[in-house]
N, C-alpha and C positions, 0 to 999 in steps of 0.2 A: 737531493733525496728527502722524502718525507717519511719520518718514522712515527708510528702510531703509539701514543701513550693511552692504554686502554682504560675505560671506566673501571673503577674498583682496583686499579693498580696503584699508580703514584698518588692518586687523589684519595688519601686516607688520613685519618687522624692519628697523631703520634703523641706519646707522653714522654717528657724528658724533665726530670727534676720537678715534677708536679705542674709543668707548664703545658697547657692545651695548645696544640699546634694544628692548624688547618692548612693543608697545601692545596691550592686551587690554581687553575689556569683559566684565564678568560679569553675567549675567542673574539676579542675586541680589536678594532682597527683605528688607526689614526691618532696617536698620542702626541703628535707635534702641534705646534702653534702655526697659525697661518703665516705663510711667507709670500709676500706679493699680493697685490689686489686689495690691500687694506688702505683706506683713505682717511684723511682727517678733514672734516668740514668745519670751517670757521663761521661763526655767526657775526653779522647777519648775511654776509655775502656767500655765494656758492662759487667756487673756483673751477669746478668740473662740469663738463657737459653731462646731460642726462644719460646718454649712451655709455659714457665712461663709467659713471656711477653704477648703473644697472648691470653692466657687463662684469665689472670687477669688484665693486665694493660690497661687502657684506655687513660692515659696521663702520661707525664713525662717531666721534663725540660731537653730535650735532648741536647740543645745547650747552656745550662748554662747562659741564659739571664735573669733568675729570673721569667720567665713566662712559664707555662706548655704548651707543644705542644700535639697535638692529634696524637698518634702513629698509623700509617697505616700498616706498615709491618716491619718485622725483616728479613733481608737477610743475606747471608753468610758473607758479608764484610761491612754491613752498616745497619743503622736504618733509615727508611723513616718516617717522621712525617709532620704534617701540623700545621703551626702557626695559631693564631687567625685571621690573615688577609688573610688567604687562601694560602699564599706562602708555598712552599715545602722546608723542610730542610732535608739534608742527612748527617748523622754523621758516620764516619768510626768506625768499631767495629768488634769483632770476637766472636759472640755468638756461643754457642755449640748447638748441637741438629739438627734435620732435618730442612730443609728449609721450611718456611711456610709464608703465608701472608694473610691479611684480604682482602676480596673483597672490591673494591671501584669503584666509578664512576668518570670519568674525565669530566671536563667541556670543552667547546669549546676552552678555553685557556690552557687546559692541567692540570689545578689544580685538586686536588683530594678531594673528599668528601667520607669518609669511611662509609661502611655499618655497621649497628648494627649487632653484631655477629649472625649468623644463617640466614641472609637475603642476597639477595632477595629470594622470593619463586616463583617458576613456577607453575601456576595453569593449569587446564584443559581447560580454556577458556579465553576470554578477559574481561577486566574490564571497564565497564561504571559506575558501582556502586562506591561510595566513601567510604573510610574507616572511622570508628568511633572508638574512644578510650574509653573504659569503662570497669570497673572491673565486669566481670560476673562469674569469678572463685572463688571469695571470698578471694583472696590472697592479697588484699589491693594494687594491682598494676593493671593498666588497660591492657586489652587485645585489640587486633586489630581485628575488625569484618568488613567483606566486602562481598558483593554479586558478582557473576561471571556469565558469559554467559554459563558456563557448567552446569547450573541449580543448582549450589551449593551456600550455604552461609557458609563462612569460619570464623573460630575464631582461632587466634594464640596467644601464649604467646610471651613474649619479645624476646625469642631466636628463634622464628620462628617455634617452635614445635606446633602441633595442640592441642587445648584445648580438654580434653576428651569429647567424644560425638559429636565432630565436625570434618569435615564439615557435614552439613545436606543438604538434597536434596529437591528441589521444583520440580514441574512438568513442568517447563519452564525456560528459561534464566532469570536472575535477573539483570535488569538495574536499578532498584530502590535501594536506599541506606537504610540500616537498621536503625531503631529507637529503642531505649531501654528505658524501664520503667516498673514499677511494675503494670501491667495492671489488674491483678486479686487480688491485695491486700493481697498476701500471704507473703509479706516481702521479696520476691526474685524478681530479674529482669527477664523480658521477652524480647525477641527480635522479632521485627515485620518488615516484608518486603513484597513488592509486586512482582509479577512474571508475565511473558509473557503468562502464562497458564490461565489468567483471575481469579487469586486467590490472596488473601492476607493471608500470613502465619504468625503464631506466635509460637515461640519455648521457652521452659524453658531454663534456663542457662545451664542445663546439656545436651541440644540437643534434649530432648523429646518434642513432640508436646504439646503446652499449652492446658489446658482443655477447653471444650466447643465445639464450632462449627468450630474450626480451622482445616484445612485451609478453609477460607471463600470465596466462589465464588462471583464474582462481575460482573458488566455489561461491560466487555471489558478487554483489557490488562492493566497492571499496570506498567507504567514507573515512575509515581509519587512516591516520597518517603513519607512514612507515617510520621505524626507528632503525638505526644503523649501529652495529657493534660486533665485536668478535665473541659471539655467544657460544661457540663450540670449541674455543681454545685451539684453533688450528693456525693462528697467526694471520688470518684473513678476516675481513669484515663480512658480516651477513646482514640481510635485510629482514626485519621482523614486521609483519603486517597482518591485519585481520580483515575478514570479509563476512558478509551476512546476506541471507536471502529469506525474506519473510520472518516469521516469528519462531521458527524451529530449526534454523540452519545457521551455523556460524563456524568459521574455521580460522585457526591461527597458524600462520606460515612462518617458517624460517628458511629463507632462500639464500643460496650461495651467490657469489658475485656474478655468475653467468645466468642466474634465474632458476637453476635446478634446485630441487628439494634437498635440504640438509637431512642426513640420516635421522630417523625417528620422528620427523615432521612431515606434514602438518598434523595438528590436533583438531579433529572434527568434534566440536563440543556440543553441537545441537542447540546452541544458544546464540542468538544474534549479537553481533559485536560491532557497535559504532565506536567504541572506545579505542584509543590509540595506546600501543604498548609503551611501557617504561622499562629502562634497562639499568640495572645496578647490581653490585655484589651485596645483596641484602643479608646473606647468612655468613659473610666473612670467610668464604672458602676459597677466595681468589678467583672465582669464576662469576660470570654474569648470570643473573636471573632475569626472567621476563615477567612483568606484572601487568595485568590487563583486566578490565571489567567487562561484564556482559549485561544485556538487557533483562536477563533472567535473575537479577538480584545476586550476582556472585562477583567476587574478585578472585582471580587465579594468580598463582605464582609458580612458575615452572623453572626447573633447572635448564639452562640453555643448551647444555651439551647432550642431554638425553631425553628431554621432554617430560621428565618425571616431576611430580609436585614437590615443591620445597618442603622440607620437614617441618612439622608443626600442624597447624589447624587449616592449612590451605586445601581447597578453596574456602573462603569465608563467605558468609551470607549477609547481605545488607537488607535494608528495609525497602528498597526500590531498585529500579534498573540503573545501571552505571553506564552512562554515555560519555562521561568525561575521562580524560587520561589521568591515571594516578600520578602523583608527584612524590619523589623520594628524597629524603635528606635526614640528617641527624637532628631532629627538631628539638630534642631535649638535651643535647650536648653530653650524652652518656657514652659516646664511642660506638654506638650501634645505629644502624639506619632504621627509619620508620617510613611507613607508606601512608599518604594522605589522599583521600578520594571522596567524591560526593555521589549521592544517589538521588533519584527522582521518582515520585509516584504521588501526584496530587499533593505535593509538599515534599521536602527533601531533608537530607541530613549530610553533615560532613563527618567523616570517619578518620581515625588515626589508628593504624595497626603497628604492632611490633613486627620484627622480622619473621617471627614464627606464626604470625597470623592472629595472635591474641590482641584484643582490643585494649588500647591504652586507657589508663584511668581517666574518667571524666568524659570520655567519648562514647558514642557519637553525640553530635549536637543537632537539635532540631532547628532548622533555619527557615521554617514556614513555607518557603517556596521551593521549586525545583532547583536542582543543581546540575547544570549542563556544562558549565565552564570548568576547566581544570584549575586547581589551586596553584598559586605561586608561593615560593618559600624564600624568605629573606630575613636577615637579622636587622630589624629596624632600630632597635634600641641599644645595640652594641653590647648586649649582655652575654653573648656567646651561644645562645640558643636561637632557634628560628621561629619567626612568626609565620602564620598561614593566612594568605589573602584568598578569600572565597567569595566570588560573586554568586548571586542567586537569580533565578529567572521565574517570572510569574507563570502560572498555568491558567487555563481558561476558567474564568469565574473566581480567580483568587482575590480575596479581599485585601491582600497585603501587597503594597508596591515592592518591586524587587530591590534588593539591598546588596551592599558590599560589606562583608565582614572581614575583620582582622582578629585572629585568635592567637593567643599564646599557646605554647606546647602543652600546658596543663588544662587546656580547653576553656580557659577564661577568655572573655572578650576584652580586647584592648580598649583602653579609655577612648571615649568619643565615637566608638564604633558600635553597631553598623551605621553606615550612612545610606540614605534612601536615594534611589533614582526616581525622580518625581514626575517624569513625563507620562502621559496617559498610555497605559499598556506597554510601556517600555519593558523589554526583557533583555537579560544579559547572558548571551551565549558566547560572547567574546571572553577569552581567557586573559587575565591581567599580565602586563609586563611591569617589572619593578626596576627602576633606574633613577639615578640622580639627573633630572632633566632641567633643573634650574640652577641658580648660583649659590644655593645654600649647601651645608654639609650633609644633608640627609637625603635618603632616597625617597622617591614618590611612586605612586601607583597609577597606572594608565590602563583604562578599560573602555570598551565600546558597548553600545546598546542599540537595539532595533526592535521594530514591531511590524515591519512589512509595509508601512504606509509612506515612509520617506519623510515624515513630519516629526520634529523634535526627537530625533534619534541621534544621540550625540556621542562624542568621544570625551570621556571624563578623565581628569587627573586630580589626585588627592594627595595632600601631605599626610604624614603618619599620624598627625593629630586629627585627621578627618576633615580638615578644611580644604576647600577647592583651591587649586592653583589659579593665579591670575591668567587670563586668556582662555580658561576652560570653564564649562564644557564647550567644545567646538561643535557647531551645528553640522551634523552629517546627515546622510540619507540611508539609514539602516546599516549598522555595523555589526555583522556577525563574525567577521574576521578578527583575529587577535593582533594587537599592535606589536611592532618590532622597533627597537631603539638601538642606534649605533651611529658611528661617524663614517658615512659612506664615501665622503670625498676627502677625508684626511685633512680637514682644515681646522680641527680643534673645536668644531661645533657639532653637537648632536643633531641627528635627523630622526624623525618619528614617522613611520609608515604604517598604513592600514588600508585594507580594501573595504569598499562600501557596496551595498546591495542595490538600492533603488536607483542610484545615478550611475552605477557601473564604473566607478572610478577607483583607481589606486592613488591614494594621497601620499605625499611625502612633504612634511613641513620641516623647516629649520627652527631649532629651539633657542637660538641666540648665542652670542659670543661667550666663550669661557665655560660652556656647559659640559664639554667632554671631560670625563674623569674615568680613566681606564679601570679604576677600582670601584667605580660607582654603577656597575651593571650586574647586580646579583642575579636577576632573572629577566633578561632583556627581551625575550620573545616567547612565543608559544612553545611549550615543552622545553624551555630553557636554552637550547642550543640547536645548531644546524643539523645535528644528528638525531634530534628529538629523543634524547634519553630521558627527559623529565627528571634528571638527577642533579641536585643542587651543586654537587662537588665535581661534576664531570670536567675532566681536563682537556678532552679533545685532542687535536693534533699538536702535542707539545713536544718540540724538539729539544727543550731544556726545562729543567725543573729546579725549584727553589725549596730548600728545607731550612727552617729557622728553629733554633733551640736557645733556651736561656738557662743561666745557672741558678735561677730562682724564679718563683712566681710571685713573690711579695718582697717589696723593698721599702724601707723607711725613707722619708724625706731627709736629705742630707747625706745619704749613702750612695754607693756605686753598685751597679749590677752589670754583668757581662752577658753577651749573647753571641751566638755563632750563626753565620750564614753560609750555607753550602749550596753551590750551583752545580748542577749535574748536566753534562752534555749527553743527551739520549741518542745521539747519532754516531755513525761510524765515519763522519767527516768533521772538519773543523767548524766550530760554532763561534760566531762573533755577534756581539750586541752591546747593550748598555745595561747597567745595573744601578739601582738606587734603593734607599730605605726611607720610608715615610713614617710620620708619627701622627697619631690621633689622640687628642686629649679626652678626658672623661666626657661621655655623651656623644662620642663620635665626631667631635669638633676637630677639623684638621689643624695641625700646628702651622702657624703662619710662616715659620722658617723652613718649611719643607722644600726639598728633601734634606734630611739630616745627614745622609751620606750620599755622595754622588751628585749627578749621574757620572759614572765612570765607565770607560770602555773595557770590555771583557773579550778575551779570545781564549777558547778552550780547544784543546786537541781532542781527537776522537775518544768518546766515553770518559773524558776527564771529569774529575770532581774537584772544584775549587772551593776551598774553605777559608773564610776570613773571620777573625774574632774582633769584637768591638766592645767598648765600655761606654756607659752613660752615667754621668753624675747627676743624681736627682737633687735639685736645689732645695734648701730649707723652705722656700716659699711655694713649692709645688703643692697644689691642693690634692687631698686624698681622692682616690678613684681608680678606675681601670684605664690604663694607657695601652694603646695598641700600636705595635710596630709592624710594618709590612715591608718586606723586602721583595723587590720585583725585578725581573729581567725582561728585556724586549728589544725590539729593533725600531726605535723611533725614526721617522714618524709613522711606521707601518703598523705595528701591533704590539700589544703586551703578550708575552709568551707564557709567563708563569709568575706566581707570587706566593709567598709564605707569610704567615701571620702569627704573632704571639701577643698575648695579653699579660701585662705586668700590673699588679695591684700595688699602688703607692699608698702607704699608710702614714699616719702622723709621725713626725720626728720623735725619736726616743727622748722622753723627758721634757717634751715641750709641745705647744700647740702649733699648728701650721697656719700661717696667714695666707690669704689669697695670693696667687702668683701664676707664673707661666713656666712651663717646662722648656728649658733651653734647647735640648736635643742637639748636642754637639757631635755625637757619633764618633767619638775618639777611637782610633784604631790602636790596639796595643801590640798586635803582631800579625 
């Protein structure tokens, strides 16, 4: 049985003894290490045939430096591999068997990023739609789903082969991105997407049309991507999607699982809507609100259950048309949600609104160019509030190249930002993903660019300090699609997927051994999750939840603090899984002795709440700063189910100075 944990429900901020707690659940897959298929190659001889290596090996210590390299190809006289820093290593050897190599993409600097085996895939049309990673085949590993201009919605396994029953055909090109959820309550997932033929489609996981009134005709073409959530509080999921026709027609729909209208909907606004809706409980009433922009310079916020405007200043007026989806999160860590969105009209702005529609202090920000991409929200600097990643796109005749901005919640620009996208007439309509895609402790930004020519339109990746990652930018051929990051084959290695326009390819690269971190995917795809809520704290389908509280929010070096972890079974059946507690040192640096508790096996009876109390002794040598403890439960190697986080501020020892040291993190259990 799958039990839904609704947005705005368990995913809230709590306060206990002054400790800020964020309960989140990440819809990530594949937390286990690789089992089987991993080889060790000794220098200078190769002991495996080419076919063996290419079929099973993903990494090996080819240069005997004690660290695994990512094997790209085995040739007649050498092995070519990529180190973790992106440099290429070539080792002489004499493998037997026919010559073979894995496809790879070269960056502008000539460094190689290997494709996932079986990729890329050439489609019958171009990709405006963005991929989503979700398990529709029931094999406990996510598949890749994406729409295409050839009127098809594709679904691929991790090896690039089509899921049985897919692709499926719409009656027009698909620029909308698919959303996934159990909209008919049958315990199985459905896939929903809009089409240029003025219809919204819903398919079962096997590719058959969902029961009811699907495909559902609407009032205009659908470029908007659907969002899925229980907006009318009836215990079932609804589909929220917008349509437009020309410059004076736009409608916002809330559809039941069978495709029929929800009472009080649709809203015919008379304003074109390319924007995609965002779903969250922005006014803290326990119910979902719908936030969406229009081409007529407005952002609307509606109560989902009755289509009335949210109390306050809604709708709000912007300086230009809003084509991007809004993003929602508590960006200033005040316990209330804010809405971030961009506008465009021969130049653009990024706005941040309070839940009542009032503009936050310091906003909007003039970003010189148009804003077509949706912002991503993530806590890059581990200070408890969220940074905003906002790409910009040049307009015709613009004297300013497009840029990628990172803003703090107070509207200040983060150090070393913006960075410029320097290709001729490159524009960024691709929305960014934020994930830890390399071997360092920090998350990175991934975003595409394009100009319609197929020349120097790349996939970029940046560190938080604005520096480009090794092996990036990757040479692409017009990327308007937004990237998605996850572990699609459950091997402990992240994959990165994005669709391109000029060459009609869906790309899927492997990012290298050791890259998967289930807590390192704060905004892994377009609109954050497979339901397209655009809500930073969305829990998704969580059948268990974690709550963490502490007896203090400040502790001196040399003292002891206690904390409590509660694990809640949200189902009416037994829940089994694993639990652990991780520690991050000041600056988000992972503690080398992680996990400090576990992993331990957990079995919960229906609706049971398991509570455990722990103590941590802070050594005299612990440096001052903010330490973050994260308790997580899941089912390795399949997926992380839920996690809870607390921040503890360590101050200098009473009566003495603190010398540099490391936090031991013993996780002692006292009862």
